[in-house]
N, C-alpha and C positions, 0 to 999 in steps of 0.2 A: 541406512543414516536411523540414528537412534533418537525418540520422541523424547524431547524434555520437557512438553503439556501433551498431555491428554485429557481432553472434556469429551464427557459422558454422558446424555440426557439432563442434559444443567437446563434447569429452570427457575425463575424466580418471576411471581405474581405478587400486587400488589392487591389484597382484598379480590373480586373480580377480574381486574385486570391483569391478563398473562404478559407482561414486558419483555421476557424467555420463553420459550416454548419448546425445550429439550432439546438445545442443540448439541451435537458433535463432530467435532474434530480434532487432529491434532498438529502439532507444531513438530517441525525435525530441527534437532540440533545445527543450529552455524546458518539458517533460512531468516529471510524476512517474510512475515506474514500478516499481508493486509486483509484485516476486517473491511467491507464496501458497503456500505447502504446510506439513507439516505439520513436525516435528523431525524431521531425517535422510532429508530428503526429497532434498538436494544444494544446498541455499541456498548455506549457507557456502562449500561446494566453487568453487560458481561464482563466486561473490565474488573467493573468494580466489586462482580463475586470473585474472578479468580487474583485480586489482588487481597480477597479474604476481607475487604472492606464491609462487605453484604454476605449472609448466609443463604445460600439456594435455597430455594424452597421445595427442592427434588434434586437429584443428581448428581455428580461429585465431578472433579477434576484433579490428574495429579501432576505437581509440578516440580522437576529434579526426583519423581518418585514418592513427592509429600503429597498426602491429601489436604486439599483446601480447608477441608470440614474436621478432618480428625487430624490433624498436626501442622496448624497454621504458622505457629509461629516458625516453622522449618522451613515451613513457604517463603516465607518474611526473606528468610537470609539468601534463597536465591534468586529473588526479582528486584529489579525497579520500576519504580513507577513516573510517568510523566503525565500528571493531571491535565485534563482540559482545561479545567479554572487554574490560574498564576498562583503557586502556595507559597509566597514568598513575604518578607516583611520589609516594604519600601522604606521604611525610614534606616536601614543597615546597609552596607555597601555590598556587591555579587558575593565579594571574599567572604565578608561577614556572613554574609547568609549560605554561605558552603559550608563556611565554620561552622556554625550552627547546627546545621543538618547532618556532618560529618559525625558528630557529637553523639546527635540522635541515633546516629547507625553505630555506636561503639566504637568511632574513630576518637586518637586523642595525639596529642605529641608531634614529633616530628614525621609519624605517619602519614597524619593529618592534614600537616601541611606540605608537604610533599604529594597526598593527593589531590589538595584544592589546588595547586599549582598545574599539577595533570589535568585536572577537570578544567581548567580555564584557558589551558593552551587548546583543549580539545573544541570548546563551542565557542573558540574564536574573542575572547573578552579578556585578556592580558593586560591590554592597555586601559580598559576600561574598570576593571577591579577595584579600585578605591571609590569610584563614586557612586552616590546612594542608587539605589535599585527607581526610587522614586523619579531619577531623571532620566533613567530610561526610556526608549520606544517601546510600543507592546512586544516587536521583534529580539530586544536584544532581551526583555524579561522572560520570553519565551527559551531563550538560550540559558538562560541560570535556570528556568524550572527543570530543562535537560537536565545542567552540570547535576542537579540534585539527584537527579534518578541515578546517575553514574558512579558516587562516590563511593558505594561499596560493591564495585563491580561486580554488580549482577551478572548472572548466564544468560538471565531472561528481561527484556527490557519489556513494561509494555506503554507503548504510545498515543493516549486518546487524545486524537483531530490535532496535534500541535502548533496546526498550520494556521487558524481558523483566525480570521480577525488580522494577520499580518501583512504587511508590503511585502512585493515580488522579490526584493534583493533580500528579507529578512529568510524569509520564504524558501530560497534558492538555499539558501545555506545552511537552514536544517535542512535538507532533505540530503544534502551535500554531505552534513554529519551524518545522519542515518546509514546513509550509504558505507563513511568510512567507518563505523563502530560497526557494520556487519563484513567489514574487510579486517578487521583485527579480531574477527572470531564471535561477535556477538549478537546472539538469538534477538529478535524486534518480533511484535507483535502492534501492528502498528492500527489505529483504527481513522477511518477517511473516510468522505462523501464525497471528496475527488476524484475522479475518473483518473486523471492526468497524473496525480502520486500514486495509485496503487499503478499502474502502468508501470509506472518509472521505476519504481522499489522493488515491488515483489517479485519472491520466486514462486508462490503461489498464493490467490486470493478464496475469500470465502467471501459469498453476496448475504447479504441481512436484509430482511425484510418483515418488517412486523412481531419482530422476534424469533424468526425463522430461518435457518440457513438455507439457505434456497438452490445454492451451488458452490461448489467448491473443488479449486483445480489451477493448474497453473492457465495463463491466457488463452495460452493457445488450446489447451482440452476444453475451455470454459466456451469458446466460439466454436468447439466445432461440436460439444455437446448439443448447442443451440441452432446451429447449421449455419453460420453467418460464413461469409462466401469473403475474399479477397477480390477486386479490382483492378486491374493492370488499365492505365491508359495510355493510348498510343497515340503518340503528336507526330500525325506523318506529315510527308512534303507537300507543300501549296499545290503541287498540278497531279498528285496524289488521287487515286479513287477509295476513299474509306468506305465502301458500300461492296466494294470488290475485296477487298481484305476482309469483311465482314462475314462475308459469305463463301469465302475459301475456309473459311473455322469452323465451319459448321462440320460434325464430326470429329474435330480431334477432339483423344483424349483428354477427358478433367475440365475441359470448356464449358461449362456450362450455358453462356448465352454472351452472343459477339452483336454489341448496337453499333451502328454508324450513325455517325453527327458529323458535323462542318468540321474537315481539319482531324479529324480524333475518331479511335474505335476505342469501345472500352467492350474490355474481355474479362467477363464474370468465372470465377474458380472457386474452388474448394480452397486451393494454395495457389498463391502468385509461382512460385520458384518453381512449379512441377509443370506449368505451361509456357514459361519463358521462351525458354528454346525452339518449342514447337512453333511458336507463335513470330519468333523473328524467322524461324525459316521459312513459314507462309509469305509472309514478306519482301525475304528475299527472292525468294522461286518467283514472284510475282513481278519483281524488280520497285518496289513501293520501298520507299525510303522511310523510315523510321528515326525522327527527327529527336526523341525523345520518351522516356518511358516514366509514367508515375506509379507507384505502385501504393494504395489504399486499402489498409489494412482493418481487419474488423474491430472494435474496442470495446471495453466494459462497457462504456455507455449503449453501447449497442445489445449486447448482453442482455445485460436491466430492463431493455424496454420491453427485448421482445421475451422475459419471463413474468415481469409484470403487466406488461401496455402501458406502461407511464414512464417518464424520464428521470433520472435518478436523483436530479435535484427536484422533483414537484414536491 
C-alpha cells in the first residue's frame, strides 16, 4: 500500500521547550491513523506543522509527494483540515459558511453549490442548512467544521480532536461520519485523547506523549509489544467446581494462568481465541458446564499505562 504521508524526524521547539521531539511515521493511502495521547502531548502541534501552519524546527514530511517545507502550496491542495477550535462565522448559516469557505478553496458557480449540497448531506445538516450557526449546538457546529474541511475533496483529512466538549449523540454522528468518509476512500489522520475513539476508528495508532512517539502499530501489535494479555471469564454451573477446572488448565499451551473464584474461572492468555477450544474441551472432559464466556481484551489505555506508568487522561 502506498504512503500518502511520510514524516521524518519532525521537531518543533519554542525556545528551550521541545513540543515535538523528532517524530517519524507514515500513513498509508486509505487508512484511518489515530494519534493518541493526553492533552499537551504534541498532537495539535504535529497537525499544525503537517498542515503547513507552523514551520518545523527541523525534519520534514511529504504529503502526496510534496514537502511541507519546500512546497507548502501543493500540500494544501492535497489536505483538508478540521481544527480543534470552531472556525465558522456564527452570524452566517451553515450553507453560507460552506459557500464562503468553498470560495476560499477556489470553487465557484454551479460546482460550488453542488459541492455544498453534497457536504451538507454528508454531515447530516440538510434540514438545518438555512439556520444561523449561532443557534446550533456544539455538536452541530463541529459537523459544519468538518464540512468545511471536505469541500475541496482532499485526499488526506486531518481531524484534531473533533469530539471534544460535545454531547454523546453528536459524538456518535461524528464518529460515524469519519467511518463513512473512509469507506468512500478518504485517508484520515485523527487525533484524540479518548482511547475508545482510537480503538473504534483506527487501522493503526501512534501513541504520543511529551512530544515523543512512544509506540506505533495496529491495536493488536501494540498490545503484543507490551505483553498485554486477554482474559477469558468462564461462568460455570452452580454445582460445578471452579477449582477443579482451573487446576485442569495447568499446562495447557498458551494458558498463562487460571484463577478460580466463586462460580467463575479466569483464564489469562496471550490471545483468547487460541486457547478457547482447549479450555472448553477440558471443561467437557470433566463434565463441567460452562454457562457463558466473556472475553476481556487488552485496550489502548492499558498499553499507555504500561508504557508511561500513568493513565491516559492524567
